[in-house]
LUMDREN-961824 format. One record per residue (C-alpha): x, y, z. Coordinates in steps of 0.02 Angstrom, whole numbers, plus 50000, padded with zeros to 5 digits. Example, Ala and Ser with C-alpha at 12.3 -4.5 7.8 and 13.67 -1.06 7.14 Angstrom:
<atoms>
506154977550390 506844994750357 
</atoms>
This chain:
<atoms>
492015148652438 491205164252504 491055182352450 492815186452510 493475174252377 492595182752231 494065193752182 495305179052181 494015168452089 493735182051958 495615183751927 495765164851909 494295164051786 494955178451680 496695170551676 495925153951629 494925162551492 496545169951423 497355152851427 495945145251325 495575160651220 493795161751290 492855177051346 492295175451526 490725185751554 490055191151725 488575179251710 489715164651666 490845168951813 489345169851931 488695152951870 490385144851900 490535153152071 488815147052125 489165129252069 490905128552146 490415137652308 490485121752415 492365120652385 493755131952450 494625143952331 496215133452350 495285117752299 494525126452148 496225133152094 496945115752113 495525108352009 495775121351873 497655118051869 497405099251862 496175101451719 497435111951621 498725098051642 497525084151594 498155077151426 496435070751377 495255084951425 496415099451464 496395106651289 494635113851316 493995127351434 493425117951589 491605116051632 491195115551818 491055096551807 492845095551741 493485105451890 492455095252014 493045078951936 494825083851977 494325088652154 493375072952194 494565060252122 495945058052244 497675056452173 497995038052150 499785032652175 500745025152031 500805008652124 498905008452143 498685012651958 499854998351915 498864986452026 497244991751941 498044989151770 498694971951823 496924967151876 496334972251702 497714961751622 497164946551722 495344949751675 495834950151489 496794933951513 495264925251585 494064933151461 495054932651297 496494920551317 497844920751184 496574921451042 495914938251095 497084952651126 497524963451274 496444978951263 496454991551405 496015009751431 497665011951524 498965014351387 500365014751516 499824997351567 499934990951388 501644998851363 502274991451527 501614974451479 502364975251304 504064979951378 504324962851458 503294950151362 502074946751221 500234942951248 500434925351181 501974922451290 501044928651442 499534917751406 500674902551396 501514906051565 501204893951706 500644900451875 502374899851952 502974913051827 501474924451855 502214931252017 503784936451921 502714943851781 501724954251905 503314960951987 504044965151816 502444973751763 502354983951923 504144990051909 503984993951723 502325003151743 503085018051832 504275020651685 502805024551571 501825035051697 502395051751625 502505046651443 501265056051331 499785044851290 499935047251101 501645038951108 500965023051189 500135007851107 498265005951118 498174986951123 499144970951094 498464959250961 497884941550995 498144926450884 496574929750782 497094947850744 498844942150700 498174928750583 496984941050498 498414953350475 499524939850403 498184934050281 497804951750225 499604955150179 499884937750107 498464940949984 499194957749937 500874949449908 500104936349794 499144949549698 500694960149680 501734945349620 500374940749495 500344958749433 502234958749416 502244942349319 500854948949206 501874964449172 503414954249131 502444943049011 501654958148924 503364966048909 504074950148832 502644948948708 502764966948652 504674966648637 504774949748547 505214957548381 
</atoms>
């Protein structure tokens, strides 16, 4: 950006301040302008807009680093994101096996995976079925690309987590049954007359 972009930059910063309910002072505006000067005004506007649409960070007034992050990360295609997620699935398979769970940062990847198989079922697949599983994952991934992150699962449990969950609730069931039987016996004793 150069001095001829200052008016457009100021309008963008004031509008962004209104969006986030933040006062944009002249000194703040100058600091942002100096830091973002290596970029064109169009790039900066694009970075600001991408930040506002970011479901994870877009709820806060952007710092220069937030804007730059959106400028320097090229848009990755859905197919490339799916391939990266598949690589993470395969890494979890090698690292955890069926005893550990599938845990990924990419919630769309977990949702896509969960849509066509279970973690234990996947871990039991032979290599000939892995090609089919990858194709299924890739085609399902795009379905979840625009789904809000808070609506997607965070992980898929492994056998150990499932066993711990089962034991936890089995103990509660036994305790509850014992409490119920105790209550029945007390009721019988007090109403014997």
